[in-house]
C-alpha positions in Angstrom: -16.2 4.9 -28.8 -12.4 5.1 -28.8 -10.1 6.7 -31.5 -9.1 3.4 -33.0 -7.1 5.3 -35.6 -4.8 6.3 -32.7 -4.3 2.7 -31.7 -3.5 1.7 -35.3 -1.1 4.5 -35.7 0.9 3.5 -32.6 0.9 -0.2 -33.8 2.1 0.7 -37.3 4.8 3.0 -35.9 6.1 0.1 -33.7 5.9 -2.4 -36.6 7.5 -0.3 -39.3 9.8 2.2 -37.6 10.8 1.1 -34.1 11.1 -2.7 -34.1 14.2 -4.4 -35.7 13.2 -7.0 -38.3 15.2 -9.8 -36.6 12.8 -9.6 -33.6 10.1 -11.1 -35.9 7.0 -9.3 -34.6 3.8 -11.4 -34.9 1.3 -8.9 -33.4 0.9 -5.9 -31.1 -1.7 -5.7 -28.3 -2.7 -2.9 -25.9 -2.7 -4.6 -22.5 -3.6 -2.1 -19.8 -1.0 0.6 -19.5 1.5 -1.5 -21.5 1.9 -2.1 -25.2 2.7 -5.8 -25.7 4.9 -6.7 -28.7 4.6 -10.5 -29.5 7.7 -11.9 -31.2 8.8 -15.2 -32.8 12.6 -14.9 -32.1 13.2 -15.0 -28.4 16.9 -15.6 -28.9 17.4 -12.3 -30.7 15.3 -10.6 -28.0 17.5 -12.1 -25.2 20.6 -10.9 -27.1 19.2 -7.4 -27.4 17.3 -6.7 -24.2 17.6 -2.9 -24.8 15.0 -3.1 -27.6 12.0 -2.6 -25.3 13.7 0.3 -23.5 14.5 2.0 -26.8 10.9 1.7 -28.1 9.5 2.9 -24.7 11.8 5.9 -24.8 10.7 6.9 -28.3 7.0 6.4 -27.7 7.0 7.6 -24.1 4.9 4.5 -23.2 5.5 1.3 -21.3 6.5 -1.6 -23.5 6.6 -5.3 -22.7 7.9 -7.9 -25.2 6.3 -11.3 -25.1 7.0 -14.4 -27.1 4.5 -15.8 -29.5 2.9 -19.0 -28.0 4.0 -21.0 -31.1 7.7 -20.7 -30.1 7.4 -21.5 -26.4 8.8 -24.9 -25.3 6.8 -27.3 -23.2 6.6 -26.9 -19.4 8.7 -30.0 -18.8 11.5 -28.8 -21.1 11.4 -25.3 -19.6 11.6 -26.6 -16.0 14.6 -28.7 -17.1 16.4 -25.6 -18.5 15.7 -23.6 -15.4 17.0 -26.3 -13.1 20.2 -26.6 -15.2 20.8 -22.9 -15.2 19.8 -21.8 -11.7 22.1 -22.7 -8.9 20.6 -24.9 -6.1 21.3 -22.3 -3.4 18.7 -20.1 -5.0 16.2 -22.3 -3.2 13.5 -22.7 -5.8 10.3 -23.9 -4.1 7.8 -24.0 -6.9 7.5 -23.3 -10.7 4.2 -22.4 -12.3 3.2 -21.3 -15.9 1.0 -18.5 -17.1 0.3 -19.6 -20.7 -1.8 -16.5 -21.4 1.0 -14.0 -20.6 3.9 -16.3 -21.4 5.4 -16.1 -18.0 7.0 -18.8 -15.8 6.4 -17.9 -12.1 9.2 -19.1 -10.0 8.9 -19.0 -6.2 12.4 -19.0 -4.6 14.3 -17.9 -1.5 16.9 -15.9 -3.3 15.6 -13.9 -6.2 18.9 -12.5 -7.4 20.4 -16.0 -7.9 17.5 -17.0 -10.1 17.8 -14.0 -12.4 21.6 -14.2 -12.5 24.1 -11.4 -12.6 23.0 -8.7 -15.0 19.9 -10.9 -15.6 22.1 -13.4 -17.4 20.0 -16.5 -16.4 16.8 -14.6 -17.3 18.1 -13.9 -20.8 19.2 -17.5 -21.3 15.9 -19.0 -20.2 14.1 -16.6 -22.5 16.3 -17.4 -25.4 16.1 -21.2 -24.9 12.5 -21.6 -23.9 10.6 -18.5 -25.0 9.2 -18.0 -21.4 9.7 -14.8 -19.4 10.7 -15.4 -15.8 8.7 -13.7 -13.0 10.5 -14.5 -9.7 8.6 -14.2 -6.4 10.7 -14.2 -3.2 9.6 -16.8 -0.6 11.0 -16.0 2.8 11.9 -18.8 5.3 8.7 -18.6 7.4 5.8 -20.8 8.3 4.0 -21.6 4.9 0.6 -20.7 6.4 1.9 -17.1 6.8 2.2 -16.9 3.1 -1.2 -18.3 2.4 -2.7 -14.9 1.2 0.2 -14.3 -1.2 0.1 -17.8 -2.6 -3.7 -17.5 -3.0 -3.3 -14.3 -4.9 -0.8 -15.8 -7.3 -2.9 -19.0 -7.8 -6.1 -17.1 -8.3 -4.6 -14.8 -10.9 -3.1 -17.8 -12.8 -6.5 -19.5 -12.7 -8.1 -16.4 -14.2 -5.4 -15.5 -16.7 -7.8 -15.5 -19.7 -10.1 -13.1 -17.9 -7.2 -10.9 -16.9 -5.9 -10.7 -20.4 -9.3 -9.7 -21.7 -9.5 -7.0 -19.0 -6.0 -5.7 -19.8 -6.9 -5.4 -23.5 -10.2 -3.7 -23.0 -8.6 -1.2 -20.5 -5.6 -0.8 -22.9 -7.8 0.4 -25.7 -9.4 2.9 -23.3 -6.0 4.2 -22.0 -4.3 4.6 -25.4 -7.4 5.8 -27.2 -6.1 9.3 -27.9 -7.5 12.6 -26.6 -11.0 13.3 -27.8 -12.0 16.6 -26.2 -10.2 19.8 -26.6 -11.6 21.7 -23.6 -8.9 21.5 -21.0 -9.4 21.9 -17.3 -8.5 20.1 -14.0 -11.0 19.8 -11.2 -10.5 18.2 -7.8 -13.4 17.2 -5.6 -13.1 16.2 -1.9 -15.1 13.0 -1.3 -13.7 11.9 2.0 -10.8 12.6 4.4 -11.0 16.4 4.3 -11.3 18.2 7.7 -11.3 14.7 9.1 -9.2 11.5 9.3 -10.7 8.6 7.6 -12.6 7.6 4.4 -10.0 9.2 2.1 -11.2 9.6 -1.4 -10.5 12.3 -4.0 -12.0 12.6 -7.5 -9.7 14.2 -10.2 -11.5 15.2 -13.4 -10.3 16.6 -16.7 -12.3 17.1 -19.9 -11.1 13.7 -20.9 -10.7 11.5 -17.8 -11.8 10.8 -14.3 -9.8 9.0 -11.6 -10.2 8.3 -7.9 -7.3 8.6 -5.5 -7.9 6.2 -2.6 -11.4 4.9 -1.5 -11.3 4.3 2.2 -13.7 3.9 5.1 -14.0 5.9 8.3 -12.8 3.8 11.3 -15.1 5.8 13.6 -17.8 6.6 11.2 -21.5 5.8 11.7 -24.1 5.6 9.0 -23.7 8.4 6.4 -20.2 9.3 7.6 -18.8 5.8 7.3 -18.1 5.9 3.6 -16.8 8.6 1.1 -19.4 10.6 -0.8 -19.5 8.4 -3.9 -23.1 9.5 -4.6 -22.3 12.7 -6.4 -23.6 13.2 -10.0 -20.2 13.6 -11.7 -19.0 10.1 -10.4 -20.4 7.7 -12.9 -18.5 4.4 -12.4 -18.7 3.6 -16.1 -16.9 6.8 -16.9 -14.2 6.2 -14.3 -10.8 5.6 -15.9 -8.8 4.4 -12.9 -8.5 4.0 -9.1 -5.1 4.9 -7.6 -4.4 3.4 -4.2 -1.5 4.9 -2.2 -1.2 2.4 0.6 -2.9 -0.5 2.5 -4.7 1.1 5.4 -8.4 0.7 5.7 -9.1 4.4 5.7 -7.6 4.5 2.2 -8.6 1.0 0.8 -11.6 -0.1 2.7 -14.2 0.6 0.0 -12.3 -0.3 -3.2 -14.2 -3.6 -3.7 -17.5 -1.7 -3.3 -16.8 0.0 -6.6 -16.8 -3.5 -8.3 -20.1 -4.4 -6.7 -21.7 -1.5 -8.5 -20.2 -1.8 -11.9 -16.7 -0.5 -12.0 -14.6 -2.6 -14.3 -11.4 -0.5 -14.7 -7.9 -0.8 -13.3 -6.7 -0.3 -9.7 -3.1 0.9 -9.5 -1.0 0.1 -6.5 2.5 -1.2 -5.6 2.9 -5.0 -5.3 3.1 -5.0 -1.5 0.0 -2.7 -1.3 -1.9 -5.2 -3.5 -1.0 -8.1 -1.2 -1.6 -6.3 2.0 -4.8 -4.8 0.7 -6.3 -8.3 0.0 -5.2 -9.6 3.4 -6.7 -6.6 5.3 -10.0 -6.5 3.3 -10.6 -10.2 3.9 -9.8 -9.7 7.6 -12.2 -6.8 7.7 -15.0 -8.9 6.2 -14.4 -11.6 8.7 -14.4 -9.2 11.7 -17.7 -7.5 10.4 -19.4 -10.9 9.9 -18.4 -12.2 13.3 -19.6 -9.0 15.0 -23.0 -9.2 13.3 -22.4 -6.2 11.0 -23.5 -6.3 7.3 -20.4 -5.9 5.1 -20.8 -3.5 2.1 -19.4 -6.1 -0.2 -18.4 -9.8 -0.3 -15.3 -11.9 -1.1 -16.4 -12.0 -4.7 -15.8 -8.2 -5.1 -12.4 -8.6 -3.4 -11.5 -11.3 -5.9 -12.7 -9.1 -8.8 -10.5 -6.3 -7.4 -7.5 -8.6 -7.5 -7.9 -9.4 -11.2 -8.2 -5.6 -11.9 -5.2 -4.6 -9.9 -2.1 -3.5 -11.9 1.0 -3.4 -9.7 3.6 -0.6 -10.3 7.1 -0.1 -9.1 8.4 3.2 -7.6 9.6 5.6 -10.4 7.7 3.8 -13.2 5.9 6.3 -15.4 2.6 4.8 -16.5 -0.3 5.9 -18.7 -3.6 5.5 -16.8 -5.8 7.6 -19.1 -5.3 9.3 -22.5 -4.3 12.6 -20.8 -2.9 11.3 -17.5 0.4 9.6 -16.4 1.0 8.2 -13.0 4.3 7.7 -11.1 4.6 6.3 -7.6 7.4 7.4 -5.2 8.3 6.1 -1.7 6.1 7.7 1.0 7.9 6.2 4.0 4.6 5.5 5.8 4.2 1.7 5.6 5.5 -1.1 3.3 4.7 -0.2 -0.3 3.1 3.2 0.6 3.3 5.7 -2.3 3.3 9.3 -3.1 1.3 9.6 -6.4 2.5 12.0 -9.1 -0.2 12.7 -11.7 1.0 14.3 -14.9 -2.0 15.7 -16.8 -2.0 16.6 -20.5 1.0 17.9 -22.4 2.2 20.0 -19.6 -1.3 21.2 -18.5 -0.9 20.4 -14.8 1.0 18.2 -12.3 -0.5 17.0 -9.0 1.4 15.4 -6.2 -0.8 13.5 -3.7 1.2 12.5 -0.6 -1.3 10.1 0.8 0.0 9.3 4.3 3.7 9.9 4.4 6.7 10.0 6.8 9.5 12.5 6.1 11.8 10.9 8.6 13.7 7.6 8.8 12.4 4.9 11.0 13.7 1.5 11.8 11.5 0.0 9.1 11.6 2.5 6.2 13.5 5.3 4.5 12.0 8.7 4.6 9.6 10.0 1.9 10.8 11.1 -1.6 10.8 14.8 -2.3 11.9 15.4 -5.9 9.4 15.3 -8.8 9.6 16.2 -12.5 7.0 19.0 -12.2 4.5 20.1 -9.5 1.8 22.7 -9.7 -0.6 21.4 -7.0 0.3 19.4 -3.8 -2.4 17.5 -1.9 -0.8 16.9 1.5 -1.8 15.1 4.6 -2.0 17.1 7.9 -2.6 14.5 10.6 -0.1 16.2 13.0 -0.2 19.6 11.4 -0.6 21.3 14.8 2.1 19.5 16.8 5.6 18.1 16.9 6.3 14.6 18.2 9.2 13.4 20.4 12.2 12.0 18.6 12.0 8.3 17.8 14.8 7.3 20.1 13.1 9.1 23.0 9.8 7.3 22.3 11.6 3.9 22.2 13.3 4.6 25.6 9.9 5.6 27.1 8.2 2.4 25.7 11.0 0.2 27.1 10.7 2.0 30.5 6.9 1.5 30.7 7.2 -2.2 29.8 10.0 -2.8 32.3 8.0 -1.2 35.1 4.9 -3.1 34.2 6.8 -6.4 34.1 8.3 -5.7 37.5 4.9 -5.4 39.0 3.7 -8.6 37.3 1.4 -6.8 34.9 0.7 -7.0 31.2 1.2 -4.4 28.6 -1.4 -4.2 25.9 -0.3 -2.4 22.7 -3.1 -2.0 20.1 -1.4 -1.8 16.7 -2.3 -1.6 13.1 -1.3 -4.9 11.5 0.6 -3.0 8.8 3.4 -0.7 9.8 3.2 0.0 13.6 3.2 -3.7 14.4 6.5 -4.3 12.5 8.1 -1.1 13.9 7.3 -2.0 17.5 8.5 -5.6 16.9 11.8 -4.3 15.7 12.1 -2.2 18.9 11.1 -5.0 21.2 13.4 -7.6 19.5 16.3 -5.2 19.7 15.6 -4.5 23.4 15.5 -8.2 24.2 18.8 -8.8 22.3 20.5 -5.9 24.1 19.0 -7.1 27.5 17.1 -3.8 28.0 14.1 -5.9 28.9 14.1 -8.8 31.4 15.2 -12.0 29.4 12.0 -13.8 30.4 9.7 -11.2 28.8 7.2 -12.9 26.6 5.8 -11.0 23.5 2.4 -12.2 22.3 1.3 -11.3 18.8 -2.4 -11.6 17.8 -4.4 -10.9 14.7 -3.0 -10.8 11.2 0.4 -9.5 12.4 2.4 -12.6 11.6 1.0 -12.9 8.1 1.6 -9.2 7.4 5.1 -9.5 8.7 5.7 -12.4 6.2 4.7 -10.0 3.4 7.4 -7.5 4.7 10.0 -10.3 4.4 8.9 -10.9 0.8 9.9 -7.3 -0.2 13.2 -6.6 1.6 14.2 -4.2 -1.2 11.6 -1.7 0.0 12.7 -1.7 3.6 15.4 0.3 5.3 19.0 -0.6 4.4 19.7 -2.1 7.8 16.6 -4.3 7.9 17.0 -5.3 4.2 20.6 -6.4 4.8 19.6 -8.6 7.7 16.8 -10.2 5.7 19.1 -10.9 2.7 21.6 -12.5 5.1 18.8 -15.0 6.0 17.8 -13.4 9.3 14.3 -12.5 10.4 14.7 -9.2 12.2 11.0 -9.4 13.4 11.4 -12.7 15.3 12.8 -13.8 18.6 12.5 -16.9 20.7 10.3 -15.0 23.2 7.7 -14.1 20.6 4.6 -16.3 20.9 1.9 -16.4 18.3 -1.7 -16.4 19.7 -4.1 -18.9 18.2 -7.7 -18.5 19.0 -9.9 -17.0 21.7 -9.1 -19.7 24.3 -5.4 -19.0 24.2 -6.2 -15.2 24.4 -8.2 -15.8 27.6 -5.5 -18.0 29.1 -2.9 -15.3 28.5 -5.0 -12.6 30.0 -5.9 -14.7 33.1 -2.3 -15.9 33.7 -0.2 -14.5 36.5 2.7 -14.3 34.1 3.6 -10.8 32.9 4.1 -10.0 29.2 3.6 -7.7 26.3 0.7 -8.2 23.9 0.6 -6.7 20.4 -2.9 -7.0 19.0 -4.9 -5.6 16.2 -6.7 -3.2 15.7 -4.7 -0.1 16.5 -7.7 2.2 17.3 -9.7 -0.5 19.3 -12.3 -0.6 16.5 -12.5 -4.4 16.6 -10.4 -7.5 16.5 -8.4 -9.1 19.3 -7.2 -5.8 20.9 -10.8 -5.2 22.1 -11.1 -8.6 23.6 -7.8 -8.1 25.5 -9.0 -4.7 26.7 -12.1 -6.3 28.2 -10.1 -9.0 29.9 -7.2 -6.8 31.2 -9.0 -3.5 32.0 -9.9 -4.3 35.7 -6.4 -5.0 36.9 -4.4 -1.8 37.8 -1.1 -3.7 37.3 -1.8 -3.7 33.6 -1.2 -0.9 31.2 -2.7 0.1 27.8 -0.2 1.8 25.6 -1.2 3.7 22.5 1.6 4.1 19.9 -0.4 5.4 16.9 -2.9 8.0 16.0 -6.4 7.5 17.5 -9.1 8.9 15.2 -11.9 11.0 16.6 -14.9 8.9 17.6 -13.0 5.6 17.9 -12.9 3.6 21.2 -9.2 4.3 21.4 -9.7 8.0 21.2 -12.5 8.0 23.8 -10.2 6.2 26.3 -7.4 8.5 25.4 -9.7 11.5 26.1 -10.5 10.1 29.6 -13.5 7.8 29.3 -13.1 4.9 31.8 -16.5 3.1 31.7 -17.4 1.5 28.5 -20.0 -1.0 27.4 -18.5 -4.1 25.6 -19.7 -7.5 24.5 -18.5 -10.5 26.5 -17.7 -14.0 25.1 -21.4 -15.0 25.3 -22.4 -12.0 23.2 -24.0 -10.1 26.2 -23.4 -6.4 26.9 -21.0 -5.9 29.8 -20.0 -2.6 31.6 -16.2 -2.6 31.7 -14.4 -0.2 34.2 -10.9 0.6 33.0 -8.7 0.5 36.0 -5.5 -0.4 34.1 -3.1 2.4 33.5 -3.5 4.2 30.1 -0.4 5.7 28.4 0.1 7.3 25.0 3.6 7.4 23.6 4.0 9.8 20.7 6.9 9.4 18.3 6.1 6.0 16.7 3.6 7.3 14.2 4.0 6.6 10.5 2.7 10.2 9.9 4.9 13.2 9.6 4.6 15.7 12.5 4.5 19.5 12.0 8.3 19.7 11.9 8.5 17.0 9.3 5.6 18.4 7.2 7.4 21.7 7.0 10.8 20.0 6.3 9.1 18.1 3.4 7.9 21.4 1.9 11.4 23.0 2.3 13.0 20.0 0.6 10.4 19.5 -2.1 11.6 20.2 -5.7 10.1 21.9 -7.6 7.9 24.0 -5.3 4.1 23.8 -5.8 1.9 26.8 -6.6 -1.1 25.4 -4.8 -1.3 23.3 -1.6 -4.4 21.5 -0.6 -4.5 20.1 3.0 -6.4 17.0 3.9 -6.3 14.0 6.3 -6.5 15.9 9.5 -8.9 17.2 12.1 -9.9 20.9 11.6 -7.6 22.3 14.2 -4.6 20.5 12.7 -5.4 21.6 9.1 -6.1 25.3 10.0 -2.9 25.5 12.2 -0.8 24.0 9.4 -2.3 26.3 6.8 -1.5 29.3 8.8 2.0 28.1 9.5 2.7 27.6 5.8 1.3 31.0 4.8 3.4 32.7 7.5 6.6 30.8 6.7 6.3 30.6 2.9 9.4 32.5 2.2 11.5 30.6 4.8 10.3 27.3 3.2 11.2 28.5 -0.3 7.6 28.6 -1.4 6.2 31.3 -3.8 5.1 34.4 -1.8 1.7 34.1 -3.5 1.3 30.4 -2.5 -2.3 29.4 -2.4 -3.2 27.1 0.6 -6.6 25.5 0.4 -8.5 23.8 3.3 -11.6 22.3 1.6 -14.2 20.2 3.3 -16.3 17.3 2.0 -17.9 17.9 -1.4 -15.9 21.1 -2.1 -14.6 21.3 -5.6 -11.5 23.2 -6.7 -10.8 24.3 -10.3 -7.0 24.4 -10.6 -6.3 24.7 -14.3 -7.9 25.9 -17.4 -11.7 26.6 -17.5 -14.6 24.6 -16.1 
């Protein structure tokens, strides 16, 4: 099936021309997007760490050098070496071994101290033991908040043999060499076009097929709940890769479904996206099962997805198909969110897909990246393409004011939030307000749902957060915590809080009132006019949140006994713009103005029709001002539309 001559050619080139003899190569394997070189002389490898980079530069492929199993020391001896070299203040919590990949996984509080200055300790451990260190940061939080992360690591270790088999089978497919000469690029809209939700895009060439995101529609019913994966050209056996930009359900909610129906290829995402994705998908299954809905897949498919996920760092150029390279860049939307740059062929075409992005600094993250090697086509979100939002500092002042007034009248503030992103952003605001005494000192902040566990994952990846938050975390602080923050455990505590006469602030998932504890709080708090419901994020059309925002005040809900109940919303309803992780119109245009190089085609998605049409018209009218080509082509496709953007069909 594959051009094995191409694989042999690469292996021979590495063996005969690129690898120094003193490295003592034992074999070469194609493991997913990486070419793995197994060696018998780890000491020489540690003394010459530049070897892998030099080979990668010459081949223009990712190289990983592993030691041959025959030269690795025992676990007991390796642990002794590590403990002798790593200072105690590094805070090592656990050491585990992956015998298949030759890695020693070290869980520690301070990653830098484990690796050593200039990776000096890493190189010494490699030279003396033959094991490559893989250090995972363990923040000082309640261990149960890291349960998902620990389960991911443990499960991957338990399935190392399967994972290696998968990497080698996908590696042969990725590095097989180009078979077909007919060259074209075709983009098909499967979801998230002229709508917000169920994002999914199929990119095809004569050689490859990949999916960008596979989400669900938070307000969808029946046929509109999932992307259009039923089209003839989407055969899962022919699919080369799935690229996930970030961990929100409208972008990841249906990824495990692909494995249920036969997909066995890789899923590319950043490390935090992988971790958050697992947490949110398992949470989704739990919510659906408790509410009597039939999930589209099971935990087994989520587990399969874990084994097939290949994590990538920002800026890491990676082969994902014979004619496609992928590079992730910071999107500024949520932790680990990525703008995907797809380089197709030898200069045939370059696509930048923004996913959801924020071109503006927030308390949590730096703004989105704007410089790329080449760009011909930009696929850009348009959620707020028809409006500008207030400045973030104005939004924060308004939120603090609303909370203060509500506390003064002994009411409660319910803030429905997405567990990833908005929850942490609002926590930073509230903790800061408490420390600066902008809120009454007795103000309690209750957090419910998966917020605590998601926040622990944020603390695991401080290097991806804003400079200010990162610095505090590395100093040993938890910027998301305060003595007034109370974690809610279970339905009974939820009811006690709602019925209590004590005022307070409640952060609860889900952000659009599509399920989860926020809906229960709404039912309990709605009749009291002293309370206030505050929306701080986008409310998709058709969701309960959007219906309330649009004026609906009588809704049918299910009580604790499972019976329908008519709920009259007499609590105050407020929407505070400015906290969104999406770019508003001003930021979307600023992104285009700062983008280098400029695209020739712009495809707008992830927005309701009026937002997309308004943004398209603005771009066309202001093209010269934005530095775009005067003949810029702006496309506004709908579901199942296909665009041919290069070559011939």
